[in-house]
Every structure is written in structure tokens, then in C-alpha cells.
N, C-alpha and C positions, 0 to 999 in steps of 0.2 A: 430557725436559723440562729447561730450563735451571734453574740454581740461583743463589741470591743469599745472601751472608753479610752480617751487620750487626755493627757495633761501637758501643755506646752508652756514652758517658762521663758520669760524674756524681760528686757528692759527697754527704755527709750520711748515708750508711749504711755500716756496716762490711761487710766481705766476708762474714763469717759470717751476718749478718742478711740480706744480699742473697741469699746462697745458700739460706737457709731460705725466703725469699719465692719464689724461683724453683722450688724443689723442690715446693712446694705446687701450683704451677701446671702444671709440665711433667713431674713425676714423675722417676724415675731414682734415682741414688744419688750421694752426695757423696764426692769424693776430694780430701782436703786435701794438696796438694803441699808447701806451707809456709804460714805465716800470711798471705802476700801473694799466694797463687796457689791457687785452688780450682777444681776441675772438677766439673760435674754430668754424669755419664755415664749411658748407657743410657736416656735419655729418648726419648719417641716422636719428638722433633725432633733427635735426635743429641746431640752433646756441647756443653755451654755452658762457656765459660771465664770466670772472674772473677779479675781481678788489680787490684792497685794498680799503675798503669801507670808503673812505674819498674823498668826491666829488671834493674838491680842487685839489687833485692829479689826480683823474680819468680824469678830464676835462682839464688837463694841466693849472690849474688856475694861477700858478706863471708866466708862460710864457705869458699868456693872460694879466695879470695885468701889467707886465713889458712893454708890447707893449702899453697898454692903457696910461701909464704915460710916455712913450717915452724913457724908459731905456733899451729896448730890444737890442739896438745896442751897449750899453755901457758895457754889460756883455757878456763874452764868453759863448757858449753853455755848456762847461764843468763846468763853475761856477754855471750856473742855475741848471744843473743836480745835482751838489754837494749839493746845497741848498735844492732841492727837496728830495734828499736822506736823508739829515739831518731831514727834516720834517717827512719823512716816518719812520725813525728810532724811533723818539719820539712817533709817532702815533701808532706804532705796539704794544705798551704795552697795549693799550685799544681798538684800532680799528681792527676789524677782516678783514681777507680775506673773499671773498664771491664768490661762484660759483652759477650762476643762469642759469636755463634752458629756452629754448623756451617753449611756451605752448605745452604740450605733450598730445596726445590722451590718454584717461583714460586707455586703454588697453596696454599702453607702459610706464606707470609711474614707473615700477619696475627699470628703469635705474637709478633713484635717489638713490636707495638702493645699486646698483652696485658702483656708484660713492662714496657714503659714505664709503663703505667697502674698496675701493681702497685707499682713502685718509687716513682712519684709519690705514691700514696696513703700510703706509709710514710715519706715525707719526703725522697726523693732531690732533689738540687738540680742545676740545669742551668747553662748558660752565663751567664745574666743574673743569677744569684743573688749573684755577687761579681765585682768588677772584675778580679780575678786569674784567674777561671775561663775559660781558653781551651779549653773543652770542645767536642768535636765529635760528630756522629753520622755514622759512616762506612758507606758502602755498597760491597759487593764483588760486582758483578754478573758472572757468568760470561760470557766473550766468546762471542758467537754462533758465530763461526768463528775459528780461529787462522790468519788469512791477512793478508797485507799490506794488501789492499784493505779488509777489514773494519776493521782497526785504524786505518788511515789515515783512513777515513771518519768513524770515531768521534772521533778526535783533532780533525779539522776541525770537526765539529759542535760539539764542546765549545768550541773557540776562538770559533766564531761566536756561541754562546749565552752565553759567559762574562759579559759586562757585564750582559746581561739577568738571568742567574741571580744575580749579585751584588745587583742592585737588588731582585729578588724575594725571595731568601732572607735578605738583609741579614746576612751574617756579622758576629758581634760584633766591635767594634773591637779588643778585646784579641786576638782570634784573628787579625785582619788585621795587627796590629802585630807579632805573633810570626811566625816563618818557616814555621809548619806548613802554611799554605795559600797559599804564595807563588804569584803568577800566573806564567805562562810569559813568557819574554823575547820582545820584539817581533820580533827577528830570527829566532827559531825559529818563531814563528807565521807570518811571511812565507815562510819556507822551506817549511813544511808546506802552507800554503794555496795556494802557487804551483801552477797546473794542470799545469805541466811537471815537478813533483816526482813521480818514479815510481821509488821506491827498491826494492831487494831487501829481504828481511827483515833481513839483516845490516846493510845501509846504514841502514835505518830505526832499528834498535837503536843502531848507532854514532852516528848523528846525535842521537838522544835523549840518549844519555850525554854527548856533547860539550857540549850546551847545558844539560843538566839532571843534573849529577852529584850528585843529592840526592834524598832521599825527600820533601822538603818542597815538594810541588806540590799544587794544588787537585785535580788528577787525576794521581795517582801511577801511572805506567806500569811502575815497576820490578818489582812482583810478576809481572805478565804477561810482561815481557821476560825475567825470570829463569826463568820456567817454560819459555819457548821456548829460551833459551840461557843457562844458569846460569853457565857458565865465563866467557862474554863479559861478562856484567854484573858478576860479582864481581871480575873483573880490574880494573875501574874503581872498584868500590865496596867494596874490601877493608876488612874490619872492620865494615861496616854489617850490621845484622840485617835481612835482606830475606826475607820469607816468599814463596817461589816458589809461585804458584798461577795458574790460568788465568782470572784475573779482572782487571777494572779496579779501581782503588782510589780511589773518589770521596769526597773529604774536605771538601767545601765546607759542608754543612749544619751549623747549630748543634745542640747538644744542648739541647732545650727540655723536658727530661724533667719539670720541675716545673710546666709550664703545661698546665692541664686542656684548654684550647682547641686545643693543638697535637696534630696527628696525625702519626705517623711517615710516613704515606702521602704527606704533602706533600713530604718530602724524596725519597721513592721516585719520586714523579711528576715531580720535577725531573730525575731521571736518565732516566726514560722519554722525556722531551722530547728529550734528547740522542740517544737511539737513534732516535727518530722522524725527527729531522732527518738523521741519518746514513743513513737509508734513503729519504730524499726526494732523489733524484739531481738533479732540476731545481733545487730550492731550494738544495741544497748548492753547486751550481755558481754560481748567481745570487748568493747571499749571500756566497760566497767571493770573487767578483770585486769586489763592493761593499766588502767588508771590507778587501781589499788597497788599494783606493782610499783608504779612511779612514786606514789605517795609513801610507800613503805621504804623506799630507798633513801639513805642518808644524804644522797646527792640530788634529790628530786628537783630542787630549785634550779640546779645547773643543767638539768635534763629537760627543761620546759620547752625549748625549741624542738627537741625530738618529739615530745608529746604533741605539740601543736601540729607538727608535720603529719603525725599519725591521724589526728582528728581531721586535718585538711583533706587527707586521702578519702575519708568517708564523705566529707562535704562535696568534694569534686564528683565522687561517684553518685551521690544522691541528687546532684544537680544536673547530671548528664542525661 
């Protein structure tokens, strides 16, 4: 059975309180790595990780830096903790807390909805609660197959559905102004959608890195490509923290954790749509050809509504 991991960003609750809320729902035991990094281990759903999403604090960066420059003995632990707390207080205005799951079997992913509801009931805030909150709900679906054909079809399907997904999901404007969910470059989309594009796995990875030397894409392929060929990816992405795993990293949905009417299943179902199109060979070829025509038009930006309507016809037919 395939597995899926989730990452839910939010504000309004401390990590300690968040961990206590989760512990009551999923069981297990709490392991405090540091004040900004907590794990719930040995739950029936595996391990949950809760962090203030600032890598410097999560990895005890200040303490490590002081040790590197030889100042760790000069400052008391209480002073270091106070400095970290000051950094955290400044960060919390724009940096979210995040709870991430272990890879969950598809038949158990309803636990993320349970977690969302519990956090909401205790005052967690999502994307729309503040203009500065560029919070997301990320989905990490395991690739059905680690083959060029599987990955290429999924990329093509995502490109074809992208404008429709933007209209449907309506990512918050703050998130769209930040680089976190940048769209793919038109030239790269044209390359991938070209029916003549038939790369080897090495060529597929190299082309992706040439056009997308960044983690900031609405569909981040770096974790999957790093799983396939870590050395090749890290040679281009040196210094970046990339978690190699056999999954796509879908970053488009907002975190609407504070909205009672929002179900995490909406975001999940938007990804299911991508996979459904990826496995509809006839529609993938037909829509791919039409998309290339739109992209080739000097007026393609003004024809976006027409293109979305064409995609929506497939969505309606696929859903009926």
C-alpha cells in the first residue's frame, strides 16, 4: 500500500501545547529535542515532528555556531537560551509552527484531519489569519513507481492542471508573492510537454536542475530526485537542506487550519486529480497538445480563462 506524509503549518499555539494536544489523540511518548523541536514517538501512526519552522533553531544552530568559534564556554546556557528565545520571538511573526507526520498508509490518512480539527479547536491560526502568514499544507505522496515514464506523466499532469488548481485552491496572495510556491518556467513546461521529449532518468534530473535549481516550486521534485540520485542533486544544490524521499512534494494548498468548514481532504483530492490525469493517457496527450498551443500564443496570458475552461471539462468528465 502506498504511503503519504503531511506537513501542516500554523500559528497561535506553542509547541509544548501542540504536542500535548497531539499526544491525547494519537498516543506515544514526547521526546523534546530542544525548545523548538519536539517529536512524538511510538504512536500508532508512527512519529510526529513538531518544529518552529526555522532551521537555525530546530538544529540548535546558535549553540553549534558558538562551539565552532570557540565561544560556547564563554556564555552560560541560560544566556544562550535567552538569545534563542529572542530570535524565536522575532521569528514567530512570520515563521510558522509545523507538525509533520510519518509516511501514512493511504487508508489511515484521516488522522491528519483529526489533528487539524484538534489544533483548530485549541486556537491554531492558518494562512488567512494574518497578512504575513504564508502558511501551507504540504502533501508528500509516495511515487507509485520510480520510473521516468511515471514521473514524466505526473509532471505533465501537474503542468496541465496548474492554472485550474490555482483557481480552485486560491493560494493566499502572500504565499504567491513569496517564492515558496513559484510556478514553473514556461520554457521548462514546453520542454516537458513536448511529445518528443523522451529523457533518460539522468537527463530528466539534469533538465529539472538546469531549469529549477531551487526548492521553491509548487511541486518540488528535489526530494524524489535526491532519493533517486543524491550525489547528482547535491552537486547542484550544495548547502541546501533536501530531505531525500521517494515522494513528490506538493506545496500548493493553503493551511486553513482555523476554518471549521475546511477539510484537509480538499487539498488531498486536488493531488488525486493530478494522479488521475497522469493515468489518463488519451487526455494527457490531448490536453498536452492544446496546452502547447496556448503557451506558443503571444496572447496566452489573456487566454488563461479559455484554457481553464478546457481543463475543467476534463475534470467534470473524470468526476462524473
